[in-house]
Structures are given as C-alpha cells and as structure tokens.
Backbone as a chain_set.jsonl record, in Angstrom:
{"seq": "MIDELAGLLVPAMVFAIPLLAIWTKHQRQMVRIEPKGPQDSPETLAKIERLEQRVRVLERIVTDKSTGLASDIENLRNAPLN", "coords": {"N": [[-6.686, 13.278, -65.865], [-7.438, 10.763, -64.733], [-5.003, 9.508, -64.983], [-3.47, 11.041, -63.24], [-4.735, 10.47, -60.83], [-4.259, 7.701, -60.651], [-1.522, 7.829, -60.479], [-1.231, 8.813, -57.931], [-2.546, 6.916, -56.357], [-1.166, 4.471, -56.674], [1.457, 4.755, -55.39], [0.432, 5.207, -52.828], [-0.824, 2.787, -52.265], [1.4, 1.16, -52.231], [2.61, 1.864, -49.845], [0.512, 1.431, -48.067], [-0.167, -1.31, -47.994], [2.003, -2.797, -46.674], [1.79, -1.51, -44.168], [-0.771, -2.27, -43.39], [-0.351, -5.019, -43.133], [1.474, -5.061, -40.994], [-0.147, -3.966, -38.983], [-2.228, -5.891, -38.777], [-0.748, -8.095, -37.929], [0.096, -7.178, -35.457], [-2.397, -6.957, -34.169], [-3.148, -9.673, -34.026], [-1.167, -10.601, -32.283], [-1.817, -9.163, -29.98], [-4.296, -10.279, -29.302], [-3.484, -12.847, -28.682], [-1.843, -12.486, -26.405], [-3.539, -11.351, -24.631], [-4.694, -10.448, -21.423], [-5.996, -12.828, -19.11], [-9.163, -13.212, -17.54], [-10.213, -13.254, -14.05], [-11.811, -15.504, -13.81], [-10.595, -17.436, -15.251], [-8.454, -18.387, -13.869], [-7.725, -20.53, -11.327], [-6.072, -20.087, -9.133], [-6.163, -17.326, -8.807], [-8.867, -16.979, -8.211], [-8.99, -18.326, -5.749], [-7.32, -16.707, -4.228], [-8.76, -14.312, -4.241], [-11.014, -15.127, -2.818], [-9.869, -15.657, -0.281], [-9.051, -13.063, 0.39], [-11.54, -11.77, 0.488], [-12.673, -13.078, 2.686], [-10.984, -12.151, 4.722], [-11.568, -9.426, 4.635], [-14.243, -9.491, 5.43], [-13.928, -10.319, 8.086], [-12.467, -8.154, 9.098], [-14.363, -6.099, 8.734], [-16.311, -6.971, 10.52], [-14.904, -6.745, 12.924], [-14.459, -3.985, 13.029], [-17.054, -2.969, 13.189], [-17.985, -4.142, 15.485], [-18.604, -3.667, 18.887], [-17.57, -4.917, 21.042], [-15.587, -6.067, 23.88], [-13.6, -7.748, 23.106], [-12.046, -6.887, 21.052], [-9.275, -6.307, 20.874], [-8.135, -8.868, 21.149], [-9.149, -10.099, 18.846], [-7.843, -8.634, 16.874], [-5.197, -9.326, 17.397], [-5.349, -12.059, 16.837], [-5.768, -11.948, 14.093], [-3.363, -10.827, 13.33], [-1.598, -12.883, 13.925], [-2.437, -14.869, 12.242], [-1.891, -17.094, 9.458], [-0.771, -15.963, 6.223], [-1.356, -17.253, 3.859]], "CA": [[-7.254, 13.192, -64.525], [-7.327, 9.385, -64.273], [-3.579, 9.222, -64.854], [-3.007, 11.694, -62.014], [-5.285, 9.695, -59.718], [-3.509, 6.45, -60.603], [-0.18, 8.187, -60.028], [-1.294, 9.001, -56.477], [-3.008, 5.706, -55.701], [-0.168, 3.407, -56.703], [2.382, 4.904, -54.258], [-0.308, 5.069, -51.571], [-1.013, 1.35, -52.063], [2.702, 0.58, -51.912], [2.835, 2.098, -48.419], [-0.621, 0.966, -47.271], [-0.187, -2.772, -47.85], [2.852, -3.217, -45.545], [1.232, -0.999, -42.911], [-1.893, -3.138, -43.054], [0.213, -6.291, -42.679], [2.026, -4.829, -39.652], [-1.26, -3.745, -38.07], [-2.928, -7.149, -38.527], [0.141, -8.93, -37.117], [0.013, -6.63, -34.097], [-3.703, -7.321, -33.619], [-3.096, -11.087, -33.688], [-0.34, -10.741, -31.085], [-2.566, -8.626, -28.845], [-5.311, -11.268, -28.937], [-2.801, -13.994, -28.095], [-1.306, -12.17, -25.081], [-4.567, -10.656, -23.857], [-4.772, -11.012, -20.073], [-7.189, -13.615, -18.813], [-9.925, -12.744, -16.397], [-10.066, -14.091, -12.865], [-12.538, -16.758, -13.958], [-9.734, -18.394, -15.933], [-7.344, -18.803, -13.028], [-8.162, -21.006, -10.005], [-5.261, -19.453, -8.096], [-6.68, -15.979, -8.598], [-10.149, -17.11, -7.515], [-8.711, -18.678, -4.358], [-6.761, -15.515, -3.581], [-9.868, -13.375, -4.053], [-11.835, -15.664, -1.726], [-9.164, -15.408, 0.985], [-9.113, -11.627, 0.679], [-12.914, -11.457, 0.883], [-12.849, -13.553, 4.061], [-10.269, -11.234, 5.617], [-12.32, -8.168, 4.677], [-15.421, -9.722, 6.267], [-13.483, -10.318, 9.489], [-12.134, -6.77, 9.457], [-15.614, -5.347, 8.855], [-16.953, -7.376, 11.769], [-14.135, -6.165, 14.018], [-14.663, -2.538, 13.058], [-18.419, -2.637, 13.598], [-18.273, -4.775, 16.77], [-18.25, -2.817, 20.03], [-17.263, -5.772, 22.185], [-14.284, -5.873, 24.514], [-12.648, -8.699, 22.537], [-11.469, -6.302, 19.85], [-7.813, -6.46, 20.884], [-7.795, -10.269, 20.889], [-9.431, -10.367, 17.438], [-6.768, -8.033, 16.088], [-4.021, -10.171, 17.598], [-5.584, -13.298, 16.098], [-5.518, -11.648, 12.689], [-1.925, -10.606, 13.181], [-0.904, -14.169, 14.022], [-2.959, -15.818, 11.25], [-1.031, -17.227, 8.271], [-1.236, -15.141, 5.099], [-1.643, -18.137, 2.709]], "C": [[-7.096, 11.777, -63.964], [-5.867, 9.013, -64.101], [-3.019, 9.833, -63.582], [-3.484, 10.915, -60.779], [-4.544, 8.373, -59.559], [-2.098, 6.704, -60.102], [-0.126, 8.423, -58.527], [-1.674, 7.715, -55.75], [-1.959, 4.607, -55.637], [0.851, 3.584, -55.576], [1.684, 4.76, -52.904], [-0.526, 3.598, -51.259], [0.307, 0.69, -51.666], [2.995, 0.748, -50.421], [1.731, 1.487, -47.555], [-0.594, -0.537, -47.03], [0.749, -3.233, -46.728], [2.338, -2.713, -44.195], [0.055, -1.847, -42.457], [-1.397, -4.487, -42.527], [0.775, -6.147, -41.264], [0.9, -4.696, -38.639], [-1.973, -5.056, -37.759], [-2.062, -8.098, -37.701], [0.098, -8.477, -35.658], [-1.312, -7.031, -33.437], [-3.738, -8.797, -33.217], [-2.274, -11.318, -32.423], [-1.084, -10.244, -29.848], [-3.641, -9.608, -28.383], [-4.653, -12.442, -28.22], [-2.318, -13.7, -26.684], [-2.302, -11.426, -24.2], [-4.692, -11.285, -22.467], [-6.087, -11.749, -19.854], [-7.876, -13.035, -17.589], [-9.761, -13.68, -15.218], [-10.795, -15.425, -12.971], [-11.677, -17.821, -14.626], [-8.631, -18.944, -15.043], [-7.851, -19.254, -11.652], [-7.362, -20.367, -8.873], [-5.782, -18.057, -7.771], [-8.009, -16.022, -7.857], [-9.941, -17.447, -6.04], [-8.177, -17.476, -3.591], [-7.865, -14.488, -3.303], [-10.746, -13.835, -2.892], [-11.179, -15.419, -0.371], [-9.223, -13.933, 1.374], [-10.514, -11.208, 1.113], [-13.186, -11.912, 2.315], [-12.176, -12.603, 5.047], [-11.012, -9.898, 5.735], [-13.563, -8.332, 5.532], [-15.052, -9.697, 7.748], [-13.164, -8.897, 9.931], [-13.381, -5.912, 9.611], [-16.32, -5.688, 10.169], [-16.231, -6.755, 12.967], [-14.413, -4.674, 14.149], [-16.05, -2.186, 13.569], [-18.787, -3.211, 14.952], [-17.779, -3.888, 17.911], [-17.84, -3.645, 21.243], [-15.866, -5.494, 22.723], [-13.226, -6.806, 23.956], [-11.964, -8.177, 21.288], [-9.964, -6.517, 19.787], [-7.419, -7.907, 20.592], [-8.081, -10.649, 19.44], [-8.324, -9.816, 16.54], [-5.506, -8.871, 16.209], [-4.156, -11.499, 16.857], [-5.339, -13.093, 14.6], [-4.04, -11.468, 12.421], [-1.161, -11.931, 13.15], [-1.358, -15.171, 12.985], [-2.003, -15.906, 10.051], [-1.639, -16.464, 7.1], [-1.555, -15.952, 3.859], [-0.94, -17.628, 1.477]], "O": [[-6.659, 11.617, -62.825], [-5.521, 8.281, -63.173], [-2.186, 9.221, -62.913], [-2.738, 10.728, -59.817], [-4.234, 7.971, -58.438], [-1.538, 5.88, -59.378], [0.928, 8.249, -57.914], [-1.182, 7.452, -54.653], [-1.877, 3.888, -54.641], [1.096, 2.621, -54.849], [2.271, 4.253, -51.948], [-0.425, 3.197, -50.1], [0.321, -0.235, -50.854], [3.574, -0.146, -49.804], [1.992, 1.069, -46.427], [-0.97, -0.987, -45.948], [0.311, -4.013, -45.883], [2.44, -3.418, -43.191], [-0.096, -2.112, -41.265], [-1.965, -5.031, -41.58], [0.57, -7.025, -40.427], [0.984, -5.256, -37.546], [-2.294, -5.317, -36.6], [-2.583, -8.83, -36.86], [0.069, -9.3, -34.742], [-1.33, -7.405, -32.264], [-4.299, -9.137, -32.175], [-2.644, -12.139, -31.584], [-0.985, -10.85, -28.781], [-3.868, -9.747, -27.182], [-5.207, -12.972, -27.257], [-2.375, -14.585, -25.831], [-1.937, -10.927, -23.135], [-4.787, -12.506, -22.341], [-7.14, -11.344, -20.346], [-7.238, -12.444, -16.718], [-9.229, -14.78, -15.366], [-10.429, -16.382, -12.288], [-12.012, -19.004, -14.566], [-7.94, -19.885, -15.435], [-8.358, -18.432, -10.889], [-7.892, -20.13, -7.788], [-5.835, -17.658, -6.608], [-8.256, -15.2, -6.975], [-10.638, -16.913, -5.178], [-8.543, -17.256, -2.437], [-7.888, -13.871, -2.238], [-11.173, -13.019, -2.076], [-11.849, -15.018, 0.58], [-9.419, -13.597, 2.542], [-10.66, -10.379, 2.011], [-13.855, -11.209, 3.073], [-12.743, -12.29, 6.094], [-11.074, -9.313, 6.817], [-13.916, -7.424, 6.284], [-15.773, -9.125, 8.565], [-13.553, -8.485, 11.024], [-13.455, -5.085, 10.52], [-16.856, -4.809, 10.843], [-16.871, -6.293, 13.911], [-14.582, -4.164, 15.256], [-16.211, -1.21, 14.303], [-19.801, -2.815, 15.527], [-16.643, -3.414, 17.882], [-17.772, -3.121, 22.355], [-15.073, -4.783, 22.106], [-12.053, -6.668, 24.302], [-11.362, -8.951, 20.543], [-9.438, -6.877, 18.734], [-6.46, -8.144, 19.858], [-7.339, -11.44, 18.856], [-7.922, -10.457, 15.569], [-4.818, -9.1, 15.214], [-3.177, -12.005, 16.31], [-4.774, -13.957, 13.929], [-3.529, -11.913, 11.394], [-0.182, -12.067, 12.417], [-0.739, -16.226, 12.844], [-1.382, -14.912, 9.675], [-2.858, -16.332, 6.994], [-1.998, -15.372, 2.867], [-1.055, -18.229, 0.409]]}, "num_chains": 1, "name": "protein.A"}
C-alpha cells in the first residue's frame, strides 16, 4: 500500500514542482505589471478634473432655461480640449 502511494506521489511531485514554479513566476509578473490607480498618476488626475469641469458646465447648460444656451454651446465648441 505504501509502495503504491509512493509510486503515485513521486510522479505527481515531478509534475507539480515545475507547475508551482511557473505559477509563482506568473504571479510575480502580474504584481509587477499591475495597473496603477488614478491616484498614482498626476496626468490622470488632471484629465479627470478637466472632464469633471466639462460635465459640470454641460449639466448647467442642460438645466438652464436661459436664452444664452446657444452661445454657451458655441463657447464649449470653441474651447481648447487640453
């Protein structure tokens, strides 16, 4: 019984050790190339801020019933996109 178990475990270990090495190498690579959040990139934070400002302007235009709506839209159209 023990000989049969050893006969099964030894080949299983022969295959398991390289698979474990491949898996751990993959895990290390995934940690290294893991995407950073927006808090890590000043450019991304600046872009988000610009987009939030544009959304606020658009929300104001949509909810505003004034007659200056067309001029506000034209101003947005002519504004630089940064």
